[in-house]
C-alpha positions as CSV (number, residue, x, y, z in Angstrom):
1,M,-45.1,33.7,7.3
2,I,-42.7,32.0,5.5
3,S,-43.7,27.9,5.3
4,Q,-41.6,25.5,7.1
5,H,-41.6,23.3,4.2
6,F,-40.0,26.2,2.0
7,V,-37.0,26.6,4.5
8,V,-36.5,22.9,4.3
9,M,-36.1,22.8,0.8
10,V,-33.9,25.8,0.9
11,I,-31.8,24.3,3.4
12,L,-31.6,20.9,1.8
13,V,-30.8,22.5,-1.8
14,L,-27.8,24.7,-0.3
15,T,-26.8,21.3,1.5
16,V,-26.4,19.7,-2.0
17,I,-24.8,22.4,-3.6
18,L,-22.4,22.5,-0.9
19,F,-21.8,18.7,-1.2
20,V,-21.5,19.0,-5.1
21,L,-18.9,22.1,-5.2
22,D,-17.0,20.4,-2.4
23,V,-16.1,23.8,-0.8
24,L,-16.3,22.4,2.5
25,R,-15.3,19.1,4.2
26,I,-18.7,17.1,3.9
27,D,-18.5,16.1,7.9
28,L,-18.9,20.0,8.0
29,V,-21.2,20.5,5.7
30,A,-23.6,17.7,7.4
31,I,-23.1,19.7,10.8
32,L,-23.9,23.0,9.5
33,C,-27.1,21.4,7.7
34,M,-28.2,20.0,11.2
35,L,-27.7,23.4,12.6
36,A,-29.7,25.3,10.4
37,L,-32.5,23.2,11.1
38,G,-32.1,23.7,15.0
39,W,-31.4,27.3,14.4
40,S,-34.7,27.9,12.0
41,G,-36.6,26.2,14.6
42,I,-37.6,23.3,12.1
43,L,-36.1,21.0,15.1
44,E,-35.7,21.0,18.9
45,P,-32.1,21.5,19.9
46,L,-32.3,17.9,21.4
47,E,-34.3,16.8,17.8
48,A,-31.2,18.3,16.0
49,I,-28.7,16.1,18.1
50,S,-30.8,12.7,18.6
51,G,-29.0,11.2,15.5
52,F,-25.8,11.1,17.4
53,S,-27.8,8.1,19.8
54,S,-29.1,6.1,16.4
55,N,-28.0,2.2,16.5
56,A,-27.7,3.5,13.0
57,V,-25.0,5.9,13.2
58,I,-23.0,4.2,16.2
59,A,-23.0,1.0,14.1
60,M,-21.4,2.8,11.0
61,I,-18.6,4.5,13.3
62,A,-17.8,1.0,14.9
63,V,-17.1,-0.8,11.6
64,M,-15.2,1.9,10.1
65,V,-13.0,2.1,13.5
66,M,-12.7,-1.8,13.4
67,G,-11.5,-1.2,9.6
68,Y,-9.1,0.8,10.4
69,G,-7.7,-1.8,12.9
70,I,-7.4,-4.4,10.4
71,S,-5.7,-2.3,7.9
72,Q,-2.9,-1.7,10.9
73,T,-2.3,-4.9,11.3
74,G,-0.5,-5.8,8.1
75,I,-3.5,-8.4,7.5
76,M,-4.1,-6.7,4.2
77,D,-0.7,-6.9,2.8
78,R,-0.5,-10.4,3.2
79,F,-3.9,-10.5,1.4
80,S,-2.6,-8.7,-1.9
81,G,0.0,-11.4,-2.0
82,W,-2.4,-14.0,-1.8
83,I,-4.3,-12.1,-4.4
84,V,-1.1,-12.0,-7.1
85,R,-0.2,-15.4,-6.2
86,I,-3.7,-16.8,-7.6
87,V,-4.8,-14.7,-10.6
88,S,-0.8,-15.5,-12.2
89,G,-1.0,-12.3,-14.4
90,S,-4.5,-12.7,-15.8
91,K,-6.5,-9.2,-15.8
92,R,-10.1,-10.7,-15.7
93,K,-9.2,-13.4,-12.7
94,L,-7.7,-9.8,-10.8
95,L,-10.7,-8.1,-11.1
96,V,-12.9,-11.1,-10.5
97,L,-11.2,-11.9,-7.4
98,V,-10.8,-7.8,-6.0
99,S,-14.2,-7.3,-6.6
100,L,-15.1,-10.6,-4.8
101,S,-13.5,-9.7,-2.0
102,V,-14.3,-6.1,-1.7
103,G,-17.7,-7.0,-2.0
104,F,-18.3,-9.6,0.8
105,I,-15.9,-7.5,2.9
106,S,-18.1,-4.7,2.3
107,A,-21.1,-7.0,3.6
108,F,-19.8,-6.2,6.9
109,M,-18.5,-3.1,7.1
110,Q,-19.5,0.4,5.5
111,N,-18.6,0.5,1.7
112,I,-16.3,4.0,2.4
113,G,-14.3,1.6,4.8
114,A,-14.0,-1.4,2.9
115,A,-13.1,0.9,0.0
116,A,-10.4,2.5,1.8
117,L,-9.3,-0.4,3.3
118,F,-8.5,-2.1,0.3
119,L,-7.4,1.0,-1.7
120,P,-3.3,0.3,-0.5
121,V,-3.8,-3.2,-1.8
122,I,-5.2,-2.1,-5.3
123,L,-2.2,0.1,-5.6
124,T,0.3,-2.3,-4.6
125,I,-1.2,-4.7,-6.9
126,A,-1.6,-2.4,-10.0
127,R,1.9,-1.6,-9.5
128,D,3.4,-4.8,-8.8
129,E,1.6,-6.4,-12.3
130,G,2.0,-3.4,-14.2
131,Y,-2.0,-1.9,-14.4
132,H,-3.0,1.6,-14.4
133,P,-4.9,1.6,-10.7
134,S,-7.7,3.3,-12.4
135,E,-8.5,-0.2,-14.1
136,L,-8.9,-2.0,-10.7
137,I,-10.1,1.5,-8.7
138,M,-13.5,1.7,-10.5
139,P,-14.9,-2.2,-9.9
140,M,-13.4,-2.0,-6.8
141,G,-15.6,0.8,-5.6
142,F,-18.9,-0.3,-7.2
143,A,-18.1,-3.9,-5.7
144,A,-17.8,-2.0,-2.3
145,I,-21.1,-0.6,-2.9
146,L,-23.2,-3.5,-4.3
147,G,-21.4,-5.8,-1.5
148,G,-23.1,-3.5,1.3
149,N,-26.5,-4.7,0.4
150,L,-25.2,-8.7,0.9
151,T,-26.1,-7.9,4.5
152,M,-27.8,-5.3,7.3
153,V,-24.5,-4.4,8.6
154,A,-22.8,-2.4,6.1
155,S,-25.4,-0.4,4.4
156,G,-26.2,3.0,6.0
157,P,-29.9,3.2,4.3
158,L,-31.0,-0.5,5.6
159,I,-29.4,0.3,8.8
160,L,-31.7,3.1,9.4
161,L,-34.7,1.7,8.3
162,N,-34.1,-1.1,10.7
163,D,-33.7,1.8,13.1
164,L,-36.8,3.8,12.2
165,L,-38.8,-0.2,11.7
166,R,-37.7,-0.9,15.5
167,D,-39.1,2.3,16.4
168,A,-42.1,1.9,14.9
169,G,-43.0,-1.2,17.0
170,L,-42.6,-3.4,13.5
171,R,-40.5,-6.4,12.9
172,T,-37.0,-5.7,11.6
173,F,-35.0,-7.5,9.3
174,H,-32.4,-10.1,10.2
175,L,-28.3,-10.0,9.2
176,F,-29.2,-11.8,6.5
177,S,-32.6,-11.2,4.8
178,V,-31.2,-8.9,2.0
179,T,-28.4,-11.3,0.9
180,P,-29.9,-13.5,-2.2
181,I,-30.9,-9.8,-3.6
182,G,-27.2,-8.6,-2.6
183,L,-25.7,-11.3,-4.2
184,I,-27.6,-10.8,-7.4
185,L,-26.9,-7.3,-7.6
186,L,-23.1,-7.8,-6.9
187,S,-22.7,-10.8,-9.7
188,V,-24.1,-8.5,-12.2
189,G,-22.0,-5.9,-11.3
190,I,-19.0,-8.0,-11.4
191,L,-20.0,-9.8,-14.6
192,Y,-20.3,-6.2,-16.3
193,F,-16.9,-5.2,-15.6
194,F,-15.6,-8.9,-16.6
195,F,-17.1,-8.8,-20.0
196,W,-17.5,-5.2,-20.6
197,G,-14.7,-3.8,-18.5
198,S,-12.2,-3.3,-21.1
199,Y,-14.0,-1.2,-23.1
200,I,-15.1,1.0,-20.3
201,L,-12.1,1.1,-18.1
202,P,-9.3,3.9,-18.6
203,R,-6.2,2.2,-20.2
204,K,-3.1,4.0,-19.5
205,S,0.5,2.9,-19.0
206,A,1.6,1.9,-15.6
207,E,3.1,4.3,-13.2
208,K,6.2,4.4,-11.5
209,P,6.6,4.2,-7.6
210,G,4.9,7.3,-5.6
211,A,5.4,11.1,-5.8
212,E,8.5,11.1,-3.2
213,Q,10.7,8.0,-4.6
214,Q,9.7,9.3,-8.4
215,L,11.7,12.2,-7.8
216,L,14.2,10.8,-6.0
217,I,14.6,8.1,-8.9
218,D,14.4,11.3,-11.5
219,S,16.6,13.6,-9.8
220,W,19.4,11.0,-9.4
221,H,18.6,8.7,-12.3
222,L,18.2,5.7,-10.0
223,P,17.2,2.2,-11.7
224,Y,14.0,0.9,-10.1
225,Q,13.7,-2.1,-11.3
226,V,14.4,-5.2,-9.4
227,Y,15.3,-8.5,-11.3
228,H,15.4,-11.8,-9.7
229,Y,17.6,-14.6,-10.6
230,L,18.8,-17.9,-9.6
231,I,22.0,-19.4,-9.4
232,P,21.8,-23.0,-11.0
233,E,24.5,-25.7,-10.7
234,G,27.8,-25.2,-12.7
235,S,27.5,-21.1,-12.5
236,S,30.5,-19.7,-12.4
237,L,29.6,-17.5,-9.7
238,I,29.4,-20.2,-7.0
239,G,32.1,-19.8,-4.6
240,K,33.5,-16.4,-5.3
241,T,32.4,-13.8,-3.1
242,L,30.3,-10.7,-3.9
243,E,33.3,-8.3,-4.1
244,L,35.3,-10.2,-6.6
245,T,32.2,-10.3,-8.9
246,G,32.9,-7.0,-10.5
247,I,29.4,-6.2,-9.9
248,W,29.4,-3.0,-8.9
249,D,32.4,-1.3,-11.2
250,Q,31.9,-3.4,-14.0
251,Y,28.1,-4.0,-14.3
252,R,26.9,-1.3,-12.1
253,L,24.4,-3.1,-10.2
254,N,23.4,-3.5,-6.6
255,I,22.2,-6.6,-4.8
256,L,19.4,-5.7,-2.7
257,A,19.2,-9.6,-1.3
258,L,20.4,-13.2,-1.3
259,S,17.9,-16.0,-0.6
260,R,19.4,-18.7,0.8
261,E,18.8,-21.5,3.6
262,K,18.5,-20.0,6.5
263,G,16.4,-17.2,4.8
264,I,17.2,-13.7,3.4
265,E,20.0,-12.0,3.6
266,Y,19.3,-8.2,2.8
267,A,22.4,-6.0,1.3
268,P,24.6,-9.4,1.7
269,W,28.0,-8.6,3.2
270,R,30.8,-8.4,0.5
271,E,32.3,-11.1,1.8
272,T,29.4,-13.2,1.5
273,Y,30.2,-16.4,-0.7
274,F,27.8,-17.4,-3.6
275,K,26.3,-21.1,-3.5
276,E,24.4,-23.0,-5.8
277,G,20.1,-22.4,-5.1
278,H,20.8,-18.9,-4.2
279,E,18.0,-16.7,-5.5
280,L,19.4,-12.9,-6.2
281,A,17.5,-9.5,-6.3
282,L,19.3,-7.4,-8.4
283,L,18.8,-3.6,-8.7
284,G,20.2,-2.1,-12.2
285,K,19.6,-1.2,-15.7
286,E,18.5,-4.2,-17.8
287,E,21.2,-4.4,-20.4
288,E,23.5,-4.5,-17.6
289,V,21.8,-7.1,-15.2
290,K,21.4,-9.4,-18.8
291,D,25.1,-9.0,-18.9
292,F,26.1,-10.0,-15.9
293,A,23.4,-13.2,-15.9
294,H,24.8,-14.1,-19.2
295,V,28.8,-14.3,-18.0
296,Y,27.4,-15.8,-14.7
297,D,24.9,-18.3,-17.0
298,L,22.5,-17.2,-14.2
299,H,18.6,-18.2,-14.6
300,L,15.7,-15.6,-14.7
301,I,13.0,-16.0,-12.4
302,E,9.8,-14.6,-13.6
303,K,7.7,-14.4,-10.7
304,S,9.5,-14.8,-7.5
305,N,7.2,-14.6,-4.1
306,I,10.6,-14.6,-2.2
307,F,11.6,-10.7,-3.1
308,Q,7.9,-9.1,-3.1
309,V,8.6,-7.1,-0.5
310,F,10.6,-5.3,-2.8
311,Q,7.2,-4.3,-4.8
312,N,5.8,-2.7,-2.1
313,A,6.5,0.7,-1.2
314,K,5.3,0.8,2.2
315,K,8.3,-1.9,2.9
316,A,10.9,-0.8,0.8
317,G,12.4,1.9,-1.3
318,F,15.2,4.4,-1.7
319,A,16.7,6.9,1.0
320,E,18.3,10.0,0.3
321,T,20.9,11.0,3.1
322,M,23.5,13.7,4.3
323,I,26.5,13.3,6.3
324,P,26.1,16.2,9.3
325,P,29.2,18.1,10.7
326,R,30.3,16.3,14.0
327,S,29.0,12.8,12.3
328,D,31.0,9.9,13.4
329,F,31.1,9.1,9.8
330,I,33.2,12.0,8.2
331,G,36.5,10.3,7.7
332,K,35.6,7.0,7.0
333,S,34.6,4.9,4.0
334,V,31.7,2.6,3.8
335,R,34.1,-0.4,3.8
336,Q,35.0,0.9,7.4
337,L,31.5,1.0,8.7
338,A,30.3,-1.7,7.5
339,I,27.0,-0.7,6.2
340,R,25.6,-3.8,4.6
341,K,27.0,-5.4,7.4
342,N,25.4,-3.3,10.4
343,Y,22.0,-2.0,8.8
344,H,21.4,-4.5,5.8
345,I,20.9,-1.3,3.3
346,E,22.5,-1.0,0.2
347,P,24.7,1.7,-0.9
348,I,23.8,2.9,-4.3
349,I,25.2,6.0,-5.3
350,I,27.2,9.1,-3.5
351,F,27.5,12.9,-4.2
352,S,30.6,14.3,-3.1
353,Q,32.4,17.5,-3.7
354,G,29.9,18.3,-7.0
355,K,30.3,15.1,-8.2
356,I,27.9,11.4,-8.5
357,V,30.0,8.5,-7.7
358,R,28.4,5.5,-9.0
359,G,29.2,1.7,-9.0
360,D,31.8,0.8,-5.8
361,F,32.5,3.4,-3.7
362,S,33.5,1.3,-1.1
363,D,37.1,2.8,-0.1
364,R,36.2,6.9,-0.5
365,E,36.4,8.8,2.5
366,L,33.1,10.4,3.5
367,L,33.5,14.1,4.3
368,A,30.5,16.5,5.9
369,G,27.7,17.4,3.3
370,D,28.0,14.3,1.2
371,I,25.1,12.9,0.3
372,L,24.3,8.8,0.3
373,I,21.2,7.2,-1.6
374,F,20.8,3.9,0.2
375,H,18.1,1.4,-0.9
376,G,16.5,-1.2,1.9
377,L,13.4,-2.2,3.7
378,W,12.3,1.0,5.7
379,N,12.8,-0.8,9.2
380,N,16.3,-1.1,8.5
381,I,16.7,2.5,6.9
382,S,15.1,3.6,10.1
383,R,17.8,1.9,12.4
384,L,20.7,4.2,10.2
385,K,18.5,7.2,10.8
386,E,17.8,6.4,14.8
387,S,21.8,5.7,15.0
388,G,22.0,9.9,14.3
389,K,25.1,9.4,12.2
390,V,23.3,10.7,9.1
391,I,20.4,13.4,8.7
392,M,17.3,11.4,6.7
393,L,16.3,13.7,3.6
394,T,13.4,11.3,2.7
395,S,10.7,10.4,4.5
396,V,10.7,6.9,6.4
397,R,7.8,4.8,6.2
398,E,8.7,2.6,9.6
399,D,6.6,-0.6,9.3
400,R,6.9,-1.5,13.2
401,G,4.2,-3.9,12.3
402,K,1.1,-5.2,14.3
403,K,1.0,-8.3,12.7
404,D,1.1,-10.1,15.9
405,K,-2.3,-8.6,16.8
406,S,-3.8,-9.3,13.9
407,W,-6.1,-12.5,14.9
408,L,-6.6,-9.8,17.7
409,A,-8.0,-7.6,15.4
410,L,-10.0,-10.3,13.5
411,T,-11.5,-11.4,16.5
412,C,-12.8,-8.2,17.9
413,F,-14.5,-7.9,14.0
414,S,-16.1,-10.8,14.1
415,V,-17.6,-10.5,17.5
416,G,-18.6,-7.0,16.7
417,I,-20.8,-8.1,13.6
418,G,-22.2,-11.3,15.2
């Protein structure tokens, strides 16, 4: 008769092999392991599924669900903006602040959930600051693992241990019993990357925007760098309208947004007048941007939080559209349709009758099958998509925003871990 110990060891080894080879999904492997223990007679059917009623399992699931809820409110996007402002371009400060943030968040949620919650933040910061994501992802991952030891909430083994102690009638650990040890572990991990990170972390050039956006940029040779300029006192741009500057034809530039007293105007209308103190978000080639700034004596703004939205691929980007047959746009021009005024998105190029047209094509009559590339906030591009006037060839990342529920999400999370 085959020993039960041998059967358990065979199941365990096969499970580990499947985990390592990554042939099947991890959750599927875990379920197969549970079923194998039941089928082999090692466990009774009720014993095999009893883990689903464990406090540890329920606690881990609940924490991950609450973490996802927080990520959907937009809190993490605002948090990434705050981090960028604090670090002021210092990679070491950024590494420490990100690691501390992830570490302390993972004290109250599973490290997988904490890492997943911060991954979009890390990718956004890496893109904004010109770092390769790998330089921040590895320290973040270790911080999430080490930060899980700060409390009894986030560490799966500690939750399971507490569950076993409770079942045995022994005294359990309270929420912060392991905090002193966890603080030491997290601190040592952060210091290690602070002093030796430059020697062990990958050092690659920063990547351009995501796959679909990158394909669009490469296919149509689009500029993707946004420059921020201020209109100072005495600038010859003051009092002129956008159309009179020659910005489209002469400089081949686009103004994505204009900041003034009442707020930000995205894709400003051609009849908008420039005034002293306005800030501009310019899209174009660096040489042409510098020529425009020199002619009109504009001041470059190195760091501007006003137009931070253009650095977030979840908020803004390029959209490729096509004019379908029977569209109301056929036979009309961009000027007649008042695209900027009605949709607050910037027309970048048009592909019509086999030719790419850049610059000022405001009076060009649109034809069925024409392709137009726009740049703007995804919410504004969504409005154009919903109008049914064009076929959207790019996936639109709508941000309907659940920010109004951010405090509700935080309250639920606080109550849940309390």
